[in-house]
N, CA, C and O atoms as a GROMACS GRO file, in nm:
protein
  308
    1MET      N    1   1.043   1.245   1.378
    1MET     CA    2   1.112   1.371   1.399
    1MET      C    3   1.065   1.475   1.297
    1MET      O    4   1.038   1.589   1.334
    2LEU      N    5   1.057   1.435   1.170
    2LEU     CA    6   1.023   1.532   1.067
    2LEU      C    7   0.883   1.588   1.084
    2LEU      O    8   0.862   1.709   1.074
    3ILE      N    9   0.788   1.501   1.109
    3ILE     CA   10   0.650   1.547   1.125
    3ILE      C   11   0.638   1.630   1.252
    3ILE      O   12   0.568   1.731   1.253
    4GLY      N   13   0.705   1.589   1.358
    4GLY     CA   14   0.702   1.666   1.482
    4GLY      C   15   0.757   1.806   1.464
    4GLY      O   16   0.698   1.902   1.512
    5LEU      N   17   0.870   1.818   1.396
    5LEU     CA   18   0.927   1.951   1.371
    5LEU      C   19   0.834   2.034   1.284
    5LEU      O   20   0.817   2.154   1.307
    6LYS      N   21   0.773   1.971   1.186
    6LYS     CA   22   0.683   2.043   1.095
    6LYS      C   23   0.558   2.092   1.168
    6LYS      O   24   0.518   2.207   1.152
    7GLU      N   25   0.497   2.004   1.246
    7GLU     CA   26   0.369   2.037   1.309
    7GLU      C   27   0.383   2.118   1.438
    7GLU      O   28   0.305   2.211   1.461
    8TYR      N   29   0.481   2.085   1.520
    8TYR     CA   30   0.487   2.145   1.653
    8TYR      C   31   0.591   2.255   1.668
    8TYR      O   32   0.586   2.332   1.764
    9ARG      N   33   0.684   2.263   1.575
    9ARG     CA   34   0.789   2.364   1.584
    9ARG      C   35   0.788   2.459   1.465
    9ARG      O   36   0.879   2.542   1.451
   10SER      N   37   0.688   2.449   1.380
   10SER     CA   38   0.677   2.534   1.261
   10SER      C   39   0.807   2.534   1.179
   10SER      O   40   0.854   2.638   1.133
   11THR      N   41   0.863   2.415   1.162
   11THR     CA   42   0.985   2.396   1.084
   11THR      C   43   0.950   2.309   0.964
   11THR      O   44   0.955   2.186   0.974
   12PRO      N   45   0.914   2.370   0.851
   12PRO     CA   46   0.869   2.291   0.736
   12PRO      C   47   0.978   2.211   0.667
   12PRO      O   48   0.949   2.115   0.596
   13ALA      N   49   1.104   2.250   0.687
   13ALA     CA   50   1.216   2.180   0.622
   13ALA      C   51   1.330   2.167   0.722
   13ALA      O   52   1.347   2.250   0.811
   14ILE      N   53   1.408   2.060   0.706
   14ILE     CA   54   1.522   2.038   0.795
   14ILE      C   55   1.652   2.037   0.715
   14ILE      O   56   1.652   2.023   0.592
   15THR      N   57   1.760   2.053   0.787
   15THR     CA   58   1.894   2.041   0.728
   15THR      C   59   1.969   1.935   0.806
   15THR      O   60   1.917   1.880   0.904
   16VAL      N   61   2.088   1.905   0.764
   16VAL     CA   62   2.171   1.809   0.836
   16VAL      C   63   2.201   1.861   0.977
   16VAL      O   64   2.229   1.781   1.066
   17ASP      N   65   2.196   1.991   0.998
   17ASP     CA   66   2.216   2.048   1.132
   17ASP      C   67   2.107   2.002   1.228
   17ASP      O   68   2.135   1.978   1.346
   18HIS      N   69   1.984   1.990   1.181
   18HIS     CA   70   1.876   1.938   1.264
   18HIS      C   71   1.903   1.794   1.306
   18HIS      O   72   1.880   1.755   1.420
   19VAL      N   73   1.952   1.715   1.211
   19VAL     CA   74   1.985   1.575   1.240
   19VAL      C   75   2.096   1.569   1.344
   19VAL      O   76   2.090   1.490   1.439
   20PHE      N   77   2.198   1.652   1.328
   20PHE     CA   78   2.309   1.656   1.424
   20PHE      C   79   2.258   1.693   1.563
   20PHE      O   80   2.298   1.631   1.662
   21SER      N   81   2.171   1.792   1.571
   21SER     CA   82   2.115   1.833   1.701
   21SER      C   83   2.035   1.721   1.765
   21SER      O   84   2.039   1.703   1.887
   22ALA      N   85   1.962   1.644   1.683
   22ALA     CA   86   1.886   1.531   1.736
   22ALA      C   87   1.980   1.425   1.791
   22ALA      O   88   1.954   1.369   1.898
   23TYR      N   89   2.089   1.398   1.720
   23TYR     CA   90   2.188   1.301   1.769
   23TYR      C   91   2.243   1.346   1.905
   23TYR      O   92   2.251   1.267   1.998
   24LYS      N   93   2.279   1.473   1.913
   24LYS     CA   94   2.334   1.525   2.039
   24LYS      C   95   2.231   1.516   2.152
   24LYS      O   96   2.265   1.476   2.263
   25ALA      N   97   2.107   1.552   2.124
   25ALA     CA   98   2.002   1.549   2.226
   25ALA      C   99   1.978   1.408   2.277
   25ALA      O  100   1.945   1.389   2.394
   26LEU      N  101   1.995   1.309   2.191
   26LEU     CA  102   1.975   1.170   2.230
   26LEU      C  103   2.099   1.108   2.294
   26LEU      O  104   2.096   0.995   2.342
   27GLY      N  105   2.210   1.184   2.294
   27GLY     CA  106   2.333   1.133   2.353
   27GLY      C  107   2.408   1.038   2.264
   27GLY      O  108   2.498   0.967   2.310
   28TRP      N  109   2.373   1.034   2.135
   28TRP     CA  110   2.441   0.946   2.041
   28TRP      C  111   2.571   1.011   1.996
   28TRP      O  112   2.574   1.131   1.969
   29THR      N  113   2.676   0.935   1.989
   29THR     CA  114   2.808   0.989   1.953
   29THR      C  115   2.858   0.939   1.818
   29THR      O  116   2.964   0.981   1.773
   30ASP      N  117   2.784   0.851   1.754
   30ASP     CA  118   2.829   0.790   1.628
   30ASP      C  119   2.769   0.861   1.506
   30ASP      O  120   2.714   0.796   1.417
   31PHE      N  121   2.779   0.993   1.503
   31PHE     CA  122   2.723   1.070   1.392
   31PHE      C  123   2.793   1.029   1.262
   31PHE      O  124   2.916   1.030   1.255
   32PRO      N  125   2.716   0.992   1.160
   32PRO     CA  126   2.778   0.945   1.036
   32PRO      C  127   2.858   1.055   0.965
   32PRO      O  128   2.827   1.173   0.976
   33LYS      N  129   2.962   1.012   0.893
   33LYS     CA  130   3.047   1.108   0.821
   33LYS      C  131   2.970   1.176   0.708
   33LYS      O  132   2.993   1.293   0.680
   34PHE      N  133   2.881   1.104   0.644
   34PHE     CA  134   2.803   1.160   0.534
   34PHE      C  135   2.655   1.157   0.574
   34PHE      O  136   2.576   1.083   0.516
   35ALA      N  137   2.620   1.237   0.672
   35ALA     CA  138   2.486   1.232   0.731
   35ALA      C  139   2.377   1.281   0.637
   35ALA      O  140   2.260   1.246   0.654
   36VAL      N  141   2.412   1.359   0.538
   36VAL     CA  142   2.311   1.409   0.446
   36VAL      C  143   2.267   1.300   0.347
   36VAL      O  144   2.164   1.316   0.281
   37GLY      N  145   2.342   1.192   0.336
   37GLY     CA  146   2.310   1.084   0.243
   37GLY      C  147   2.169   1.030   0.255
   37GLY      O  148   2.099   1.024   0.154
   38PRO      N  149   2.123   0.992   0.374
   38PRO     CA  150   1.986   0.942   0.386
   38PRO      C  151   1.881   1.046   0.346
   38PRO      O  152   1.777   1.010   0.289
   39LEU      N  153   1.905   1.172   0.376
   39LEU     CA  154   1.811   1.276   0.335
   39LEU      C  155   1.805   1.286   0.182
   39LEU      O  156   1.697   1.298   0.124
   40GLN      N  157   1.920   1.279   0.119
   40GLN     CA  158   1.924   1.282  -0.028
   40GLN      C  159   1.855   1.161  -0.087
   40GLN      O  160   1.784   1.172  -0.187
   41ASP      N  161   1.876   1.043  -0.026
   41ASP     CA  162   1.810   0.922  -0.075
   41ASP      C  163   1.658   0.935  -0.066
   41ASP      O  164   1.587   0.896  -0.159
   42LEU      N  165   1.608   0.989   0.045
   42LEU     CA  166   1.463   1.003   0.062
   42LEU      C  167   1.404   1.103  -0.037
   42LEU      O  168   1.284   1.101  -0.064
   43LYS      N  169   1.488   1.189  -0.091
   43LYS     CA  170   1.441   1.285  -0.191
   43LYS      C  171   1.454   1.230  -0.333
   43LYS      O  172   1.364   1.250  -0.414
   44HIS      N  173   1.563   1.162  -0.364
   44HIS     CA  174   1.593   1.128  -0.502
   44HIS      C  175   1.564   0.984  -0.544
   44HIS      O  176   1.530   0.961  -0.660
   45GLN      N  177   1.577   0.888  -0.455
   45GLN     CA  178   1.560   0.749  -0.498
   45GLN      C  179   1.415   0.719  -0.530
   45GLN      O  180   1.324   0.753  -0.454
   46GLN      N  181   1.393   0.657  -0.643
   46GLN     CA  182   1.259   0.630  -0.693
   46GLN      C  183   1.174   0.551  -0.592
   46GLN      O  184   1.054   0.574  -0.582
   47LYS      N  185   1.236   0.459  -0.518
   47LYS     CA  186   1.156   0.376  -0.427
   47LYS      C  187   1.111   0.454  -0.303
   47LYS      O  188   1.025   0.406  -0.229
   48TYR      N  189   1.166   0.571  -0.279
   48TYR     CA  190   1.125   0.651  -0.163
   48TYR      C  191   1.048   0.775  -0.208
   48TYR      O  192   0.925   0.776  -0.203
   49LYS      N  193   1.117   0.878  -0.250
   49LYS     CA  194   1.055   1.006  -0.288
   49LYS      C  195   0.967   1.061  -0.176
   49LYS      O  196   0.860   1.116  -0.202
   50TRP      N  197   1.012   1.044  -0.052
   50TRP     CA  198   0.934   1.088   0.064
   50TRP      C  199   0.962   1.233   0.101
   50TRP      O  200   0.893   1.289   0.187
   51MET      N  201   1.063   1.293   0.038
   51MET     CA  202   1.099   1.430   0.073
   51MET      C  203   1.113   1.513  -0.054
   51MET      O  204   1.134   1.462  -0.163
   52ALA      N  205   1.101   1.643  -0.035
   52ALA     CA  206   1.122   1.738  -0.144
   52ALA      C  207   1.227   1.837  -0.097
   52ALA      O  208   1.262   1.842   0.021
   53GLY      N  209   1.276   1.916  -0.189
   53GLY     CA  210   1.371   2.019  -0.151
   53GLY      C  211   1.300   2.131  -0.076
   53GLY      O  212   1.183   2.160  -0.101
   54GLY      N  213   1.372   2.192   0.017
   54GLY     CA  214   1.316   2.305   0.089
   54GLY      C  215   1.335   2.434   0.010
   54GLY      O  216   1.376   2.430  -0.106
   55ALA      N  217   1.304   2.545   0.073
   55ALA     CA  218   1.314   2.676   0.007
   55ALA      C  219   1.459   2.714  -0.022
   55ALA      O  220   1.487   2.787  -0.117
   56LYS      N  221   1.551   2.664   0.059
   56LYS     CA  222   1.693   2.695   0.043
   56LYS      C  223   1.770   2.568   0.012
   56LYS      O  224   1.724   2.457   0.041
   57GLY      N  225   1.888   2.584  -0.047
   57GLY     CA  226   1.972   2.469  -0.073
   57GLY      C  227   2.009   2.397   0.056
   57GLY      O  228   2.034   2.461   0.158
   58GLY      N  229   2.012   2.266   0.052
   58GLY     CA  230   2.047   2.188   0.170
   58GLY      C  231   1.931   2.163   0.265
   58GLY      O  232   1.949   2.103   0.370
   59GLU      N  233   1.811   2.209   0.228
   59GLU     CA  234   1.693   2.184   0.310
   59GLU      C  235   1.612   2.070   0.250
   59GLU      O  236   1.606   2.052   0.128
   60TYR      N  237   1.548   1.994   0.338
   60TYR     CA  238   1.466   1.881   0.296
   60TYR      C  239   1.333   1.891   0.370
   60TYR      O  240   1.329   1.911   0.491
   61ALA      N  241   1.224   1.876   0.296
   61ALA     CA  242   1.090   1.884   0.354
   61ALA      C  243   1.016   1.754   0.326
   61ALA      O  244   1.016   1.704   0.213
   62ILE      N  245   0.953   1.699   0.428
   62ILE     CA  246   0.875   1.578   0.408
   62ILE      C  247   0.752   1.613   0.325
   62ILE      O  248   0.690   1.717   0.347
   63ASN      N  249   0.717   1.527   0.231
   63ASN     CA  250   0.599   1.552   0.148
   63ASN      C  251   0.483   1.465   0.195
   63ASN      O  252   0.496   1.390   0.292
   64GLY      N  253   0.370   1.476   0.128
   64GLY     CA  254   0.251   1.401   0.168
   64GLY      C  255   0.272   1.251   0.168
   64GLY      O  256   0.224   1.181   0.257
   65TYR      N  257   0.343   1.200   0.068
   65TYR     CA  258   0.370   1.057   0.062
   65TYR      C  259   0.455   1.014   0.182
   65TYR      O  260   0.429   0.910   0.242
   66GLY      N  261   0.555   1.092   0.214
   66GLY     CA  262   0.640   1.061   0.330
   66GLY      C  263   0.562   1.061   0.459
   66GLY      O  264   0.582   0.975   0.545
   67GLU      N  265   0.472   1.158   0.473
   67GLU     CA  266   0.389   1.164   0.593
   67GLU      C  267   0.300   1.039   0.605
   67GLU      O  268   0.283   0.985   0.714
   68GLN      N  269   0.244   0.994   0.492
   68GLN     CA  270   0.162   0.873   0.493
   68GLN      C  271   0.242   0.752   0.537
   68GLN      O  272   0.192   0.668   0.613
   69GLU      N  273   0.366   0.741   0.490
   69GLU     CA  274   0.451   0.629   0.528
   69GLU      C  275   0.481   0.630   0.678
   69GLU      O  276   0.477   0.526   0.743
   70VAL      N  277   0.510   0.747   0.732
   70VAL     CA  278   0.538   0.757   0.875
   70VAL      C  279   0.415   0.720   0.956
   70VAL      O  280   0.426   0.650   1.057
   71LEU      N  281   0.298   0.764   0.914
   71LEU     CA  282   0.175   0.730   0.985
   71LEU      C  283   0.149   0.580   0.981
   71LEU      O  284   0.096   0.524   1.077
   72LYS      N  285   0.185   0.513   0.871
   72LYS     CA  286   0.173   0.366   0.865
   72LYS      C  287   0.260   0.301   0.971
   72LYS      O  288   0.218   0.204   1.035
   73TRP      N  289   0.382   0.353   0.990
   73TRP     CA  290   0.473   0.296   1.092
   73TRP      C  291   0.412   0.312   1.230
   73TRP      O  292   0.421   0.221   1.313
   74HIS      N  293   0.350   0.427   1.257
   74HIS     CA  294   0.292   0.451   1.388
   74HIS      C  295   0.176   0.356   1.415
   74HIS      O  296   0.156   0.312   1.528
   75LYS      N  297   0.099   0.323   1.312
   75LYS     CA  298  -0.014   0.232   1.329
   75LYS      C  299   0.035   0.091   1.360
   75LYS      O  300  -0.031   0.017   1.433
   76LYS      N  301   0.152   0.053   1.305
   76LYS     CA  302   0.206  -0.080   1.328
   76LYS      C  303   0.267  -0.093   1.468
   76LYS      O  304   0.273  -0.203   1.523
   77ALA      N  305   0.313   0.018   1.523
   77ALA     CA  306   0.383   0.014   1.653
   77ALA      C  307   0.287  -0.004   1.768
   77ALA      O  308   0.330  -0.010   1.883
   0.00000   0.00000   0.00000
């Protein structure tokens, strides 16, 4: 989702609102109460660091390391 938004929709950073919209589009109804948690983990936890802060507060942008990890998943699939 992150790379697709970045490359095809000219959206370099996402917010929890993007995640909510994705849940709705997929018909999922179990939106987590603290949905920003995984985004924060991908930015701050040492074992990930796949995201950086966006230009505004509450925005998250995938970085080069995160993009490499996603591409690894695609190769395995």
